OpenMM code with the backbone's topology and positions (N, CA, C; nanometers):
from openmm import Vec3, app, unit

residues = "MET SER GLU SER GLY GLU PRO GLY ASP ALA THR LYS ARG PRO GLU LEU GLY GLY ASP ALA PRO LYS ALA GLY ALA ARG ALA ARG ALA ALA SER ALA GLU ILE ASN ALA ARG LEU TRP ARG GLU VAL LEU ASP LEU ASP ALA ARG MET HIS GLN GLN ARG ASN ILE ARG LEU LEU THR PRO GLU ALA ARG VAL LEU ILE HIS LEU LYS VAL ASN GLY PRO ALA SER VAL THR THR ALA MET LYS VAL ALA GLY THR SER TYR ARG GLY PHE TYR ALA VAL LEU GLU ARG LEU LYS GLN ALA GLY ILE ILE ALA ALA LEU LYS ASP ASP GLN ASP GLN ARG VAL ARG LYS LEU SER ILE ASP PRO SER MET PRO THR LEU PRO SER LEU".split()
positions = [
    Vec3(0.8274, 4.2697, 1.8636),
    Vec3(0.7328, 4.2586, 1.9721),
    Vec3(0.6128, 4.1777, 1.9263),
    Vec3(0.5610, 4.0950, 2.0163),
    Vec3(0.4427, 4.0175, 1.9848),
    Vec3(0.3195, 4.1024, 2.0085),
    Vec3(0.2032, 4.0491, 1.9721),
    Vec3(0.0791, 4.1239, 1.9908),
    Vec3(0.0549, 4.1548, 2.1371),
    Vec3(0.1087, 4.0716, 2.2281),
    Vec3(0.0871, 4.0952, 2.3701),
    Vec3(0.1845, 4.1981, 2.4253),
    Vec3(0.2746, 4.2511, 2.3389),
    Vec3(0.3685, 4.3506, 2.3849),
    Vec3(0.5030, 4.2928, 2.4238),
    Vec3(0.5192, 4.1608, 2.4180),
    Vec3(0.6459, 4.0986, 2.4525),
    Vec3(0.7268, 4.0752, 2.3269),
    Vec3(0.8597, 4.0742, 2.3421),
    Vec3(0.9403, 4.0462, 2.2234),
    Vec3(0.9015, 3.9098, 2.1665),
    Vec3(0.8840, 3.9032, 2.0352),
    Vec3(0.8434, 3.7783, 1.9703),
    Vec3(0.9621, 3.7098, 1.9058),
    Vec3(0.9617, 3.5803, 1.9087),
    Vec3(1.0641, 3.5000, 1.8440),
    Vec3(1.0117, 3.4634, 1.7055),
    Vec3(1.0844, 3.4980, 1.6010),
    Vec3(1.0398, 3.4741, 1.4638),
    Vec3(1.0147, 3.3271, 1.4373),
    Vec3(1.0839, 3.2381, 1.5101),
    Vec3(1.0644, 3.0957, 1.4849),
    Vec3(0.9294, 3.0475, 1.5339),
    Vec3(0.8618, 3.1274, 1.6185),
    Vec3(0.7322, 3.0868, 1.6705),
    Vec3(0.6182, 3.1659, 1.6071),
    Vec3(0.6510, 3.2494, 1.5113),
    Vec3(0.5485, 3.3326, 1.4494),
    Vec3(0.5334, 3.2921, 1.3034),
    Vec3(0.4261, 3.2210, 1.2720),
    Vec3(0.4067, 3.1744, 1.1353),
    Vec3(0.4099, 3.2862, 1.0320),
    Vec3(0.3590, 3.4058, 1.0686),
    Vec3(0.3555, 3.5143, 0.9713),
    Vec3(0.4959, 3.5613, 0.9334),
    Vec3(0.5951, 3.5272, 1.0143),
    Vec3(0.7336, 3.5622, 0.9832),
    Vec3(0.8098, 3.4443, 0.9221),
    Vec3(0.7411, 3.3354, 0.8994),
    Vec3(0.8030, 3.2213, 0.8330),
    Vec3(0.8759, 3.1259, 0.9251),
    Vec3(0.8667, 3.1457, 1.0555),
    Vec3(0.9401, 3.0612, 1.1485),
    Vec3(0.8905, 2.9179, 1.1543),
    Vec3(0.7630, 2.8943, 1.1378),
    Vec3(0.7075, 2.7585, 1.1430),
    Vec3(0.6913, 2.6979, 1.0042),
    Vec3(0.7343, 2.7674, 0.9008),
    Vec3(0.7175, 2.7169, 0.7648),
    Vec3(0.7836, 2.5812, 0.7449),
    Vec3(0.9077, 2.5584, 0.7921),
    Vec3(0.9667, 2.4249, 0.7727),
    Vec3(0.8869, 2.3158, 0.8431),
    Vec3(0.8368, 2.3433, 0.9630),
    Vec3(0.7567, 2.2445, 1.0355),
    Vec3(0.6257, 2.2192, 0.9625),
    Vec3(0.5628, 2.3257, 0.9159),
    Vec3(0.4361, 2.3113, 0.8442),
    Vec3(0.4579, 2.2342, 0.7148),
    Vec3(0.5681, 2.2624, 0.6469),
    Vec3(0.5992, 2.1908, 0.5232),
    Vec3(0.6212, 2.0430, 0.5491),
    Vec3(0.6908, 2.0112, 0.6580),
    Vec3(0.7161, 1.8715, 0.6928),
    Vec3(0.5851, 1.8017, 0.7283),
    Vec3(0.4975, 1.8711, 0.8006),
    Vec3(0.3669, 1.8126, 0.8352),
    Vec3(0.2844, 1.7889, 0.7101),
    Vec3(0.2871, 1.8839, 0.6172),
    Vec3(0.2105, 1.8694, 0.4933),
    Vec3(0.2641, 1.7525, 0.4106),
    Vec3(0.3968, 1.7379, 0.4044),
    Vec3(0.4555, 1.6255, 0.3299),
    Vec3(0.4186, 1.4928, 0.3943),
    Vec3(0.4213, 1.4878, 0.5276),
    Vec3(0.3856, 1.3645, 0.5982),
    Vec3(0.2388, 1.3298, 0.5744),
    Vec3(0.1525, 1.4299, 0.5795),
    Vec3(0.0097, 1.4066, 0.5555),
    Vec3(-0.0134, 1.3608, 0.4121),
    Vec3(0.0561, 1.4209, 0.3187),
    Vec3(0.0436, 1.3824, 0.1784),
    Vec3(0.0929, 1.2394, 0.1568),
    Vec3(0.2036, 1.2032, 0.2213),
    Vec3(0.2575, 1.0677, 0.2087),
    Vec3(0.1594, 0.9658, 0.2662),
    Vec3(0.0940, 1.0000, 0.3762),
    Vec3(-0.0028, 0.9087, 0.4373),
    Vec3(-0.1249, 0.8909, 0.3467),
    Vec3(-0.1720, 0.9985, 0.2884),
    Vec3(-0.2852, 0.9904, 0.1962),
    Vec3(-0.2467, 0.9062, 0.0748),
    Vec3(-0.1272, 0.9296, 0.0233),
    Vec3(-0.0788, 0.8544, -0.0918),
    Vec3(-0.0698, 0.7054, -0.0592),
    Vec3(-0.0151, 0.6714, 0.0568),
    Vec3(-0.0040, 0.5310, 0.0977),
    Vec3(-0.1428, 0.4683, 0.1110),
    Vec3(-0.2365, 0.5429, 0.1662),
    Vec3(-0.3734, 0.4917, 0.1817),
    Vec3(-0.4360, 0.4643, 0.0451),
    Vec3(-0.4133, 0.5538, -0.0509),
    Vec3(-0.4681, 0.5336, -0.1848),
    Vec3(-0.4071, 0.4104, -0.2521),
    Vec3(-0.2755, 0.3919, -0.2374),
    Vec3(-0.2113, 0.2726, -0.2948),
    Vec3(-0.2665, 0.1462, -0.2288),
    Vec3(-0.2896, 0.1509, -0.0950),
    Vec3(-0.3485, 0.0360, -0.0264),
    Vec3(-0.4870, 0.0053, -0.0819),
    Vec3(-0.5640, 0.1096, -0.1097),
    Vec3(-0.6973, 0.0909, -0.1655),
    Vec3(-0.6907, 0.0256, -0.3033),
    Vec3(-0.5898, 0.0618, -0.3831),
    Vec3(-0.5720, -0.0011, -0.5144),
    Vec3(-0.5426, -0.1501, -0.4955),
    Vec3(-0.4529, -0.1821, -0.4019),
    Vec3(-0.4231, -0.3232, -0.3738),
    Vec3(-0.5468, -0.3975, -0.3245),
    Vec3(-0.6244, -0.3338, -0.2375),
    Vec3(-0.7462, -0.3962, -0.1854),
    Vec3(-0.8484, -0.4195, -0.2968),
    Vec3(-0.8616, -0.3230, -0.3868),
    Vec3(-0.9542, -0.3384, -0.4991),
    Vec3(-0.9115, -0.4562, -0.5863),
    Vec3(-0.7822, -0.4658, -0.6130),
    Vec3(-0.7298, -0.5779, -0.6914),
    Vec3(-0.7631, -0.7108, -0.6232),
    Vec3(-0.7418, -0.7184, -0.4920),
    Vec3(-0.7693, -0.8416, -0.4172),
    Vec3(-0.9186, -0.8753, -0.4195),
    Vec3(-1.0045, -0.7741, -0.4025),
    Vec3(-1.1496, -0.7981, -0.4048),
    Vec3(-1.1959, -0.8458, -0.5420),
    Vec3(-1.1447, -0.7837, -0.6470),
    Vec3(-1.1823, -0.8244, -0.7827),
    Vec3(-1.1372, -0.9672, -0.8102),
    Vec3(-1.0219, -1.0025, -0.7595),
    Vec3(-0.9723, -1.1386, -0.7790),
    Vec3(-1.0603, -1.2382, -0.7036),
    Vec3(-1.0956, -1.2026, -0.5823),
    Vec3(-1.1777, -1.2920, -0.5003),
    Vec3(-1.3199, -1.3047, -0.5567),
    Vec3(-1.3787, -1.1937, -0.5974),
    Vec3(-1.5183, -1.1946, -0.6412),
    Vec3(-1.5372, -1.2354, -0.7870),
    Vec3(-1.4443, -1.1961, -0.8738),
    Vec3(-1.4633, -1.2160, -1.0176),
    Vec3(-1.3493, -1.2922, -1.0848),
    Vec3(-1.2480, -1.3298, -1.0059),
    Vec3(-1.1310, -1.3985, -1.0584),
    Vec3(-1.0618, -1.3174, -1.1683),
    Vec3(-1.0578, -1.1851, -1.1470),
    Vec3(-0.9920, -1.0930, -1.2397),
    Vec3(-0.8873, -1.0146, -1.1623),
    Vec3(-0.7682, -1.0076, -1.2169),
    Vec3(-0.6612, -0.9278, -1.1560),
    Vec3(-0.6484, -0.7963, -1.2324),
    Vec3(-0.6477, -0.6867, -1.1593),
    Vec3(-0.6291, -0.5553, -1.2194),
    Vec3(-0.4811, -0.5203, -1.2323),
    Vec3(-0.4009, -0.5773, -1.1435),
    Vec3(-0.2585, -0.5455, -1.1384),
    Vec3(-0.1746, -0.6686, -1.1704),
    Vec3(-0.0596, -0.6463, -1.2300),
    Vec3(0.0337, -0.7559, -1.2536),
    Vec3(0.0992, -0.7939, -1.1213),
    Vec3(0.1576, -0.9132, -1.1122),
    Vec3(0.2300, -0.9491, -0.9898),
    Vec3(0.3418, -0.8491, -0.9587),
    Vec3(0.4095, -0.8009, -1.0620),
    Vec3(0.5160, -0.7019, -1.0409),
    Vec3(0.4605, -0.5754, -0.9767),
    Vec3(0.3456, -0.5294, -1.0267),
    Vec3(0.2846, -0.4078, -0.9719),
    Vec3(0.2429, -0.4283, -0.8271),
    Vec3(0.1850, -0.5443, -0.7958),
    Vec3(0.1434, -0.5700, -0.6584),
    Vec3(0.2632, -0.5690, -0.5634),
    Vec3(0.3736, -0.6297, -0.6053),
    Vec3(0.4939, -0.6318, -0.5204),
    Vec3(0.5479, -0.4909, -0.5024),
    Vec3(0.5598, -0.4151, -0.6114),
    Vec3(0.6126, -0.2787, -0.6009),
    Vec3(0.5271, -0.1898, -0.5124),
    Vec3(0.3969, -0.1962, -0.5295),
    Vec3(0.3080, -0.1138, -0.4471),
    Vec3(0.3202, -0.1545, -0.3007),
    Vec3(0.3238, -0.2850, -0.2745),
    Vec3(0.3388, -0.3316, -0.1363),
    Vec3(0.4689, -0.2784, -0.0751),
    Vec3(0.5782, -0.2859, -0.1483),
    Vec3(0.7062, -0.2368, -0.0961),
    Vec3(0.7029, -0.0855, -0.0767),
    Vec3(0.6367, -0.0149, -0.1659),
    Vec3(0.6257, 0.1312, -0.1545),
    Vec3(0.5475, 0.1696, -0.0287),
    Vec3(0.4385, 0.1001, -0.0044),
    Vec3(0.3506, 0.1349, 0.1077),
    Vec3(0.4048, 0.0841, 0.2407),
    Vec3(0.4587, -0.0382, 0.2421),
    Vec3(0.4964, -0.1026, 0.3678),
    Vec3(0.6460, -0.1095, 0.3946),
    Vec3(0.7266, -0.0739, 0.2984),
    Vec3(0.8711, -0.0831, 0.3170),
    Vec3(0.9192, -0.2247, 0.2875),
    Vec3(1.0444, -0.2539, 0.3236),
    Vec3(1.1024, -0.3856, 0.2933),
    Vec3(1.0155, -0.5010, 0.3437),
    Vec3(1.0158, -0.6094, 0.2661),
    Vec3(0.9356, -0.7265, 0.3007),
    Vec3(1.0161, -0.8523, 0.2734),
    Vec3(0.9823, -0.9582, 0.3443),
    Vec3(1.0481, -1.0868, 0.3205),
    Vec3(1.0013, -1.1416, 0.1859),
    Vec3(1.0778, -1.2340, 0.1318),
    Vec3(1.0413, -1.2981, 0.0061),
    Vec3(0.9069, -1.3685, 0.0219),
    Vec3(0.8847, -1.4338, 0.1346),
    Vec3(0.7587, -1.5042, 0.1586),
    Vec3(0.6401, -1.4090, 0.1535),
    Vec3(0.6535, -1.2937, 0.2189),
    Vec3(0.5459, -1.1940, 0.2177),
    Vec3(0.5218, -1.1436, 0.0761),
    Vec3(0.6296, -1.1112, 0.0056),
    Vec3(0.6167, -1.0605, -0.1316),
    Vec3(0.5519, -1.1650, -0.2223),
    Vec3(0.5828, -1.2915, -0.2003),
    Vec3(0.5249, -1.3986, -0.2804),
    Vec3(0.3733, -1.4046, -0.2583),
    Vec3(0.3299, -1.3889, -0.1344),
    Vec3(0.1867, -1.3880, -0.1047),
    Vec3(0.1182, -1.2685, -0.1711),
    Vec3(0.1837, -1.1532, -0.1648),
    Vec3(0.1290, -1.0314, -0.2253),
    Vec3(0.1181, -1.0481, -0.3767),
    Vec3(0.2190, -1.1087, -0.4377),
    Vec3(0.2204, -1.1265, -0.5832),
    Vec3(0.1079, -1.2178, -0.6296),
    Vec3(0.0697, -1.3126, -0.5432),
    Vec3(-0.0385, -1.4033, -0.5785),
    Vec3(0.0006, -1.5048, -0.6844),
    Vec3(0.1257, -1.5435, -0.6865),
    Vec3(0.1740, -1.6404, -0.7846),
    Vec3(0.2249, -1.7655, -0.7144),
    Vec3(0.2549, -1.8661, -0.7943),
    Vec3(0.3168, -1.9866, -0.7400),
    Vec3(0.4611, -1.9558, -0.7018),
    Vec3(0.5218, -2.0472, -0.6329),
    Vec3(0.6626, -2.0327, -0.5936),
    Vec3(0.7492, -2.0078, -0.7160),
    Vec3(0.7344, -2.0930, -0.8152),
    Vec3(0.8146, -2.0804, -0.9372),
    Vec3(0.7819, -1.9509, -1.0112),
    Vec3(0.6536, -1.9189, -1.0203),
    Vec3(0.6125, -1.7955, -1.0869),
    Vec3(0.6663, -1.6722, -1.0176),
    Vec3(0.6694, -1.6769, -0.8838),
    Vec3(0.7195, -1.5606, -0.8111),
    Vec3(0.8673, -1.5374, -0.8390),
    Vec3(0.9451, -1.6432, -0.8450),
    Vec3(1.0875, -1.6235, -0.8706),
    Vec3(1.1128, -1.5689, -1.0105),
    Vec3(1.0238, -1.5950, -1.1060),
    Vec3(1.0331, -1.5322, -1.2378),
    Vec3(1.0028, -1.3825, -1.2256),
    Vec3(0.9002, -1.3485, -1.1471),
    Vec3(0.8663, -1.2077, -1.1214),
    Vec3(0.9835, -1.1384, -1.0532),
    Vec3(1.0367, -1.2011, -0.9505),
    Vec3(1.1484, -1.1449, -0.8751),
    Vec3(1.2685, -1.1200, -0.9660),
    Vec3(1.2985, -1.2166, -1.0513),
    Vec3(1.4126, -1.2025, -1.1423),
    Vec3(1.3916, -1.0872, -1.2404),
    Vec3(1.2700, -1.0710, -1.2914),
    Vec3(1.2422, -0.9591, -1.3829),
    Vec3(1.2606, -0.8254, -1.3122),
    Vec3(1.2125, -0.8152, -1.1886),
    Vec3(1.2269, -0.6895, -1.1137),
    Vec3(1.3734, -0.6608, -1.0805),
    Vec3(1.4485, -0.7648, -1.0469),
    Vec3(1.5913, -0.7461, -1.0172),
    Vec3(1.6688, -0.7086, -1.1431),
    Vec3(1.6402, -0.7753, -1.2548),
    Vec3(1.7087, -0.7457, -1.3810),
    Vec3(1.6809, -0.6023, -1.4270),
    Vec3(1.5625, -0.5539, -1.3989),
    Vec3(1.5261, -0.4167, -1.4359),
    Vec3(1.5859, -0.3134, -1.3404),
    Vec3(1.6468, -0.3617, -1.2318),
    Vec3(1.7067, -0.2697, -1.1348),
    Vec3(1.6049, -0.1993, -1.0476),
    Vec3(1.4876, -0.2589, -1.0345),
    Vec3(1.3799, -0.1952, -0.9586),
    Vec3(1.3842, -0.2336, -0.8121),
    Vec3(1.4170, -0.3590, -0.7830),
    Vec3(1.4230, -0.4014, -0.6435),
    Vec3(1.5589, -0.4620, -0.6115),
    Vec3(1.5871, -0.4637, -0.4836),
    Vec3(1.7102, -0.5239, -0.4327),
    Vec3(1.6718, -0.6283, -0.3288),
    Vec3(1.7489, -0.7373, -0.3240),
    Vec3(1.7272, -0.8431, -0.2247),
    Vec3(1.8499, -0.8452, -0.1343),
    Vec3(1.8285, -0.8177, -0.0072),
    Vec3(1.9376, -0.8125, 0.0898),
    Vec3(1.9136, -0.9128, 0.2008),
    Vec3(2.0214, -0.9598, 0.2624),
    Vec3(2.0083, -1.0507, 0.3764),
    Vec3(1.9505, -0.9745, 0.4952),
    Vec3(1.8659, -1.0423, 0.5696),
    Vec3(1.8075, -0.9859, 0.6905),
    Vec3(1.9156, -0.9753, 0.7973),
    Vec3(1.9154, -0.8668, 0.8736),
    Vec3(2.0152, -0.8466, 0.9788),
    Vec3(2.0058, -0.9513, 1.0897),
    Vec3(1.8835, -0.9928, 1.1248),
    Vec3(1.8639, -1.0874, 1.2338),
    Vec3(1.8804, -1.2327, 1.1910),
    Vec3(1.8452, -1.2647, 1.0673),
    Vec3(1.8493, -1.4033, 1.0202),
    Vec3(1.9066, -1.4046, 0.8793),
    Vec3(2.0287, -1.4479, 0.8660),
    Vec3(2.0989, -1.4450, 0.7375),
    Vec3(2.0351, -1.5350, 0.6319),
    Vec3(1.9489, -1.6262, 0.6728),
    Vec3(1.8807, -1.7120, 0.5758),
    Vec3(1.7677, -1.6385, 0.5058),
    Vec3(1.7164, -1.5343, 0.5679),
    Vec3(1.6020, -1.4595, 0.5167),
    Vec3(1.6506, -1.3475, 0.4252),
    Vec3(1.5830, -1.3312, 0.3117),
    Vec3(1.6122, -1.2210, 0.2198),
    Vec3(1.4994, -1.1192, 0.2302),
    Vec3(1.5369, -0.9943, 0.2428),
    Vec3(1.4407, -0.8847, 0.2460),
    Vec3(1.4437, -0.8148, 0.1104),
    Vec3(1.3274, -0.7901, 0.0564),
    Vec3(1.3154, -0.7193, -0.0697),
    Vec3(1.2814, -0.5737, -0.0415),
    Vec3(1.3415, -0.4855, -0.1179),
    Vec3(1.3092, -0.3435, -0.1051),
    Vec3(1.3231, -0.2789, -0.2420),
    Vec3(1.2605, -0.1639, -0.2571),
    Vec3(1.2749, -0.0883, -0.3808),
    Vec3(1.4173, -0.0347, -0.3832),
    Vec3(1.4840, -0.0531, -0.4954),
    Vec3(1.6221, -0.0061, -0.5088),
    Vec3(1.6252, 0.1449, -0.4863),
    Vec3(1.7163, 0.1924, -0.4017),
    Vec3(1.7213, 0.3358, -0.3709),
    Vec3(1.7449, 0.4243, -0.4938),
    Vec3(1.8070, 0.3708, -0.5973),
    Vec3(1.8325, 0.4510, -0.7175),
    Vec3(1.7093, 0.4601, -0.8072),
    Vec3(1.6063, 0.3826, -0.7744),
    Vec3(1.4834, 0.3803, -0.8533),
    Vec3(1.4008, 0.5047, -0.8231),
    Vec3(1.3480, 0.5710, -0.9266),
    Vec3(1.2577, 0.6847, -0.9008),
    Vec3(1.1372, 0.6360, -0.8211),
    Vec3(1.0796, 0.7227, -0.7436),
    Vec3(0.9650, 0.6845, -0.6591),
    Vec3(0.8419, 0.6606, -0.7441),
    Vec3(0.7503, 0.5815, -0.6885),
    Vec3(0.6222, 0.5602, -0.7559),
    Vec3(0.5445, 0.6913, -0.7539),
    Vec3(0.4664, 0.7162, -0.8558),
    Vec3(0.3924, 0.8411, -0.8588),
    Vec3(0.2862, 0.8478, -0.7501),
    Vec3(0.2523, 0.9689, -0.7123),
    Vec3(0.1439, 0.9894, -0.6176),
    Vec3(0.0128, 0.9725, -0.6909),
    Vec3(-0.0856, 0.9249, -0.6200),
    Vec3(-0.2194, 0.9106, -0.6808),
    Vec3(-0.2990, 1.0356, -0.6570),
] * unit.nanometer
topology = app.Topology()
chain = topology.addChain("A")
for resn in residues:
    res = topology.addResidue(resn, chain)
    for name in ("N", "CA", "C"):
        topology.addAtom(name, app.Element.getBySymbol(name[0]), res)
């Protein structure tokens, strides 16, 4: 019975654990959003330091990985801009990440000429900040 005298459904009563899975999912989603925001702030700090002082805090590999972690799959062109390297330099970065098994390059579903980069699913996740 609920406090109002009506039969209560355990799935709607937090004290009985019915909303625990929903609350857990909400907490994980909130934590993931905070984590993504913190990684974005790290990328922004790196970009500001580069613009203001011509100093990079992160390697091109780190910038690409963080971008993929926060934003999901990206085109090679986007990843190249994020890396902040030349065309030739980016392909060296890309090759190192692929050789390490960290990222995968797949054809885009809509345009077979475009390659999408993503973090390899077998790769452990980036740590939370």
